[in-house]
MARLUMBA-872259 format. One record per atom (N, C-alpha, C): residue in three letters; atom name; x, y, z. Coordinates in steps of 0.05 Angstrom, whole numbers, m for minus. Layout:
# residues N
> type; atom; x; y; z
> ala; CA; X; Y; Z
...
//
This chain:
# residues 112
> type; atom; x; y; z
> met; N; 581; m153; m367
> met; CA; 558; m168; m377
> met; C; 533; m157; m364
> his; N; 512; m153; m381
> his; CA; 487; m143; m371
> his; C; 469; m165; m361
> ser; N; 455; m160; m340
> ser; CA; 436; m180; m330
> ser; C; 411; m180; m348
> leu; N; 399; m203; m352
> leu; CA; 376; m206; m369
> leu; C; 353; m189; m359
> ser; N; 350; m186; m332
> ser; CA; 328; m170; m322
> ser; C; 331; m140; m328
> arg; N; 356; m131; m332
> arg; CA; 360; m103; m339
> arg; C; 352; m99; m369
> ile; N; 358; m118; m385
> ile; CA; 352; m116; m414
> ile; C; 322; m121; m418
> cys; N; 311; m140; m404
> cys; CA; 282; m147; m407
> cys; C; 269; m144; m379
> pro; N; 258; m121; m372
> pro; CA; 249; m115; m345
> pro; C; 228; m135; m335
> gly; N; 212; m148; m351
> gly; CA; 192; m167; m342
> gly; C; 203; m194; m334
> phe; N; 229; m199; m340
> phe; CA; 241; m225; m335
> phe; C; 252; m226; m306
> ser; N; 247; m249; m293
> ser; CA; 260; m254; m267
> ser; C; 268; m283; m268
> ser; N; 290; m289; m256
> ser; CA; 300; m316; m256
> ser; C; 283; m334; m238
> pro; N; 283; m360; m244
> pro; CA; 268; m379; m226
> pro; C; 276; m376; m197
> leu; N; 302; m372; m192
> leu; CA; 311; m369; m164
> leu; C; 298; m345; m151
> his; N; 298; m322; m166
> his; CA; 287; m298; m155
> his; C; 257; m301; m150
> arg; N; 243; m314; m168
> arg; CA; 214; m319; m165
> arg; C; 209; m336; m140
> trp; N; 225; m357; m137
> trp; CA; 222; m375; m114
> trp; C; 227; m361; m88
> leu; N; 249; m345; m87
> leu; CA; 255; m330; m62
> leu; C; 233; m310; m56
> thr; N; 222; m296; m76
> thr; CA; 201; m277; m72
> thr; C; 176; m292; m62
> trp; N; 169; m314; m74
> trp; CA; 146; m329; m66
> trp; C; 149; m339; m37
> arg; N; 173; m350; m31
> arg; CA; 178; m361; m5
> arg; C; 175; m339; 17
> arg; N; 186; m316; 12
> arg; CA; 184; m295; 32
> arg; C; 155; m286; 35
> ser; N; 140; m285; 13
> ser; CA; 112; m277; 14
> ser; C; 95; m297; 29
> cys; N; 104; m321; 33
> cys; CA; 89; m341; 48
> cys; C; 93; m338; 78
> thr; N; 111; m320; 86
> thr; CA; 114; m315; 115
> thr; C; 104; m287; 122
> arg; N; 95; m272; 102
> arg; CA; 86; m245; 106
> arg; C; 56; m244; 100
> leu; N; 40; m234; 119
> leu; CA; 11; m232; 117
> leu; C; 2; m204; 114
> phe; N; m17; m200; 95
> phe; CA; m31; m174; 92
> phe; C; m55; m176; 111
> val; N; m59; m155; 127
> val; CA; m82; m155; 145
> val; C; m99; m130; 137
> gly; N; m123; m135; 126
> gly; CA; m140; m113; 118
> gly; C; m164; m111; 137
> gly; N; m178; m88; 135
> gly; CA; m202; m84; 151
> gly; C; m196; m76; 179
> leu; N; m172; m66; 185
> leu; CA; m165; m58; 212
> leu; C; m180; m33; 220
> ser; N; m186; m32; 246
> ser; CA; m197; m7; 257
> ser; C; m176; 15; 254
> tyr; N; m185; 39; 251
> tyr; CA; m165; 61; 249
> tyr; C; m152; 66; 276
> asp; N; m162; 54; 297
> asp; CA; m150; 56; 324
> asp; C; m130; 34; 329
> thr; N; m128; 13; 312
> thr; CA; m110; m9; 317
> thr; C; m81; 0; 311
> asn; N; m64; m3; 330
> asn; CA; m35; 4; 327
> asn; C; m19; m21; 324
> glu; N; 7; m18; 320
> glu; CA; 25; m41; 316
> glu; C; 27; m59; 341
> thr; N; 25; m48; 365
> thr; CA; 25; m64; 389
> thr; C; 1; m82; 391
> ala; N; m23; m71; 385
> ala; CA; m47; m87; 386
> ala; C; m47; m108; 364
> leu; N; m37; m102; 341
> leu; CA; m35; m121; 319
> leu; C; m16; m144; 326
> lys; N; 7; m137; 338
> lys; CA; 27; m157; 346
> lys; C; 15; m175; 368
> asp; N; 1; m163; 387
> asp; CA; m11; m179; 409
> asp; C; m32; m199; 398
> ala; N; m47; m190; 378
> ala; CA; m67; m208; 367
> ala; C; m55; m232; 352
> phe; N; m32; m228; 340
> phe; CA; m20; m249; 323
> phe; C; 3; m264; 336
> asp; N; 11; m255; 359
> asp; CA; 35; m266; 373
> asp; C; 33; m295; 380
> glu; N; 9; m305; 386
> glu; CA; 6; m333; 394
> glu; C; 11; m354; 373
> tyr; N; 13; m345; 348
> tyr; CA; 16; m364; 326
> tyr; C; 45; m370; 318
> gly; N; 64; m355; 329
> gly; CA; 92; m360; 323
> gly; C; 108; m335; 326
> glu; N; 135; m338; 321
> glu; CA; 153; m316; 324
> glu; C; 149; m295; 301
> ile; N; 144; m270; 310
> ile; CA; 140; m248; 291
> ile; C; 165; m233; 287
> ile; N; 172; m229; 262
> ile; CA; 196; m213; 255
> ile; C; 189; m183; 254
> glu; N; 166; m176; 243
> glu; CA; 159; m148; 240
> glu; C; 129; m145; 238
> val; N; 119; m124; 250
> val; CA; 91; m116; 247
> val; C; 90; m87; 238
> lys; N; 73; m82; 218
> lys; CA; 72; m55; 207
> lys; C; 43; m47; 201
> val; N; 33; m26; 213
> val; CA; 7; m14; 207
> val; C; 13; 9; 188
> ile; N; 1; 9; 165
> ile; CA; 6; 30; 145
> ile; C; m10; 55; 152
> cys; N; 5; 77; 153
> cys; CA; m7; 103; 160
> cys; C; m6; 123; 138
> asp; N; m24; 142; 138
> asp; CA; m25; 163; 119
> asp; C; 0; 181; 123
> arg; N; 13; 189; 102
> arg; CA; 37; 206; 104
> arg; C; 31; 234; 116
> val; N; 8; 245; 110
> val; CA; 2; 272; 118
> val; C; m9; 272; 147
> ser; N; m30; 256; 151
> ser; CA; m44; 257; 177
> ser; C; m31; 239; 198
> gly; N; m16; 218; 189
> gly; CA; m4; 200; 208
> gly; C; m24; 179; 219
> lys; N; m49; 180; 210
> lys; CA; m69; 161; 219
> lys; C; m68; 135; 203
> ser; N; m77; 114; 215
> ser; CA; m78; 88; 202
> ser; C; m95; 89; 177
> arg; N; m87; 74; 156
> arg; CA; m102; 71; 132
> arg; C; m120; 46; 132
> gly; N; m120; 32; 154
> gly; CA; m138; 9; 157
> gly; C; m126; m18; 148
> tyr; N; m100; m19; 144
> tyr; CA; m88; m45; 137
> tyr; C; m59; m45; 146
> gly; N; m48; m69; 146
> gly; CA; m20; m72; 155
> gly; C; m9; m99; 147
> phe; N; 14; m106; 157
> phe; CA; 28; m130; 151
> phe; C; 40; m143; 176
> val; N; 39; m169; 177
> val; CA; 52; m185; 198
> val; C; 71; m204; 185
> his; N; 96; m202; 192
> his; CA; 117; m219; 180
> his; C; 127; m240; 200
> tyr; N; 122; m265; 195
> tyr; CA; 130; m287; 213
> tyr; C; 157; m298; 204
> ser; N; 170; m312; 223
> ser; CA; 196; m325; 217
> ser; C; 192; m352; 203
> ser; N; 168; m363; 203
> ser; CA; 164; m388; 190
> ser; C; 137; m389; 175
> glu; N; 137; m405; 154
> glu; CA; 113; m409; 138
> glu; C; 90; m422; 154
> val; N; 98; m440; 172
> val; CA; 78; m455; 188
> val; C; 63; m435; 206
> ala; N; 77; m417; 218
> ala; CA; 64; m397; 236
> ala; C; 46; m379; 220
> ala; N; 56; m369; 197
> ala; CA; 39; m352; 180
> ala; C; 14; m366; 170
> asn; N; 17; m391; 162
> asn; CA; m6; m406; 152
> asn; C; m27; m410; 174
> lys; N; m17; m416; 198
> lys; CA; m36; m420; 221
> lys; C; m50; m394; 228
> ala; N; m35; m372; 228
> ala; CA; m48; m346; 234
> ala; C; m68; m339; 212
> leu; N; m62; m344; 187
> leu; CA; m80; m338; 165
> leu; C; m106; m354; 169
> lys; N; m104; m379; 174
> lys; CA; m128; m396; 177
> lys; C; m145; m389; 201
> glu; N; m132; m382; 223
> glu; CA; m146; m378; 248
> glu; C; m156; m349; 252
> met; N; m142; m330; 239
> met; CA; m149; m301; 244
> met; C; m166; m289; 222
> asp; N; m167; m301; 198
> asp; CA; m183; m290; 176
> asp; C; m212; m289; 184
> gly; N; m224; m265; 183
> gly; CA; m252; m262; 190
> gly; C; m258; m256; 219
> gln; N; m237; m258; 236
> gln; CA; m241; m253; 265
> gln; C; m244; m224; 271
> leu; N; m254; m219; 295
> leu; CA; m258; m192; 305
> leu; C; m233; m181; 318
> leu; N; m224; m158; 310
> leu; CA; m202; m144; 323
> leu; C; m209; m115; 326
> asp; N; m209; m105; 351
> asp; CA; m217; m78; 356
> asp; C; m243; m70; 344
> gly; N; m262; m88; 344
> gly; CA; m289; m83; 335
> gly; C; m293; m86; 305
> arg; N; m273; m95; 290
> arg; CA; m275; m99; 261
> arg; C; m268; m127; 253
> asn; N; m282; m138; 233
> asn; CA; m274; m164; 222
> asn; C; m251; m160; 203
> ile; N; m229; m173; 208
> ile; CA; m205; m169; 192
> ile; C; m203; m191; 170
> arg; N; m189; m184; 149
> arg; CA; m185; m202; 126
> arg; C; m154; m207; 124
> ile; N; m147; m232; 121
> ile; CA; m119; m239; 120
> ile; C; m113; m252; 93
> his; N; m91; m244; 81
> his; CA; m81; m256; 56
> his; C; m51; m257; 57
> tyr; N; m39; m274; 41
> tyr; CA; m10; m273; 39
> tyr; C; m3; m247; 26
> gly; N; 19; m234; 35
> gly; CA; 28; m209; 24
> gly; C; 52; m211; 7
> his; N; 54; m194; m14
> his; CA; 78; m193; m31
> his; C; 100; m179; m16
> val; N; 125; m184; m25
> val; CA; 148; m172; m13
> val; C; 148; m142; m16
> asp; N; 138; m132; m39
> asp; CA; 138; m103; m44
> asp; C; 115; m89; m30
> gly; N; 99; m103; m14
> gly; CA; 78; m90; 1
> gly; C; 51; m90; m12
> lys; N; 49; m100; m37
> lys; CA; 23; m102; m50
> lys; C; 9; m128; m41
> gln; N; m17; m127; m40
> gln; CA; m31; m151; m31
> gln; C; m29; m173; m52
> ser; N; m26; m197; m42
> ser; CA; m24; m220; m60
> ser; C; m52; m231; m66
> thr; N; m54; m245; m89
> thr; CA; m79; m258; m96
> thr; C; m80; m286; m85
> gln; N; m58; m295; m73
> gln; CA; m57; m322; m62
> gln; C; m73; m323; m36
> gly; N; m81; m347; m28
> gly; CA; m93; m351; m1
> gly; C; m122; m351; m4
//
């Protein structure tokens, strides 16, 4: 039996949409990072808001240098929400950072 999403690529089940949305509520997109900000500095800045599962600064494939954005993935929605509210617009390594909820696939969300 074929799954409906294979036949109709734009379709996703309500369960899949809910799981995707729920995970994206614990993952934050962090934009406006200094090119000198590394994963350790990003983790240190966000650590006080709750348990962090993963921190990722996105780097250029060729040069290996930061592209100026990253992601912080928390273990709970409460921690992510608190970090979003308190860190959005704050100064980190000399730059005002922007925080939004992040999609699971790594694209910035329009939520938040």
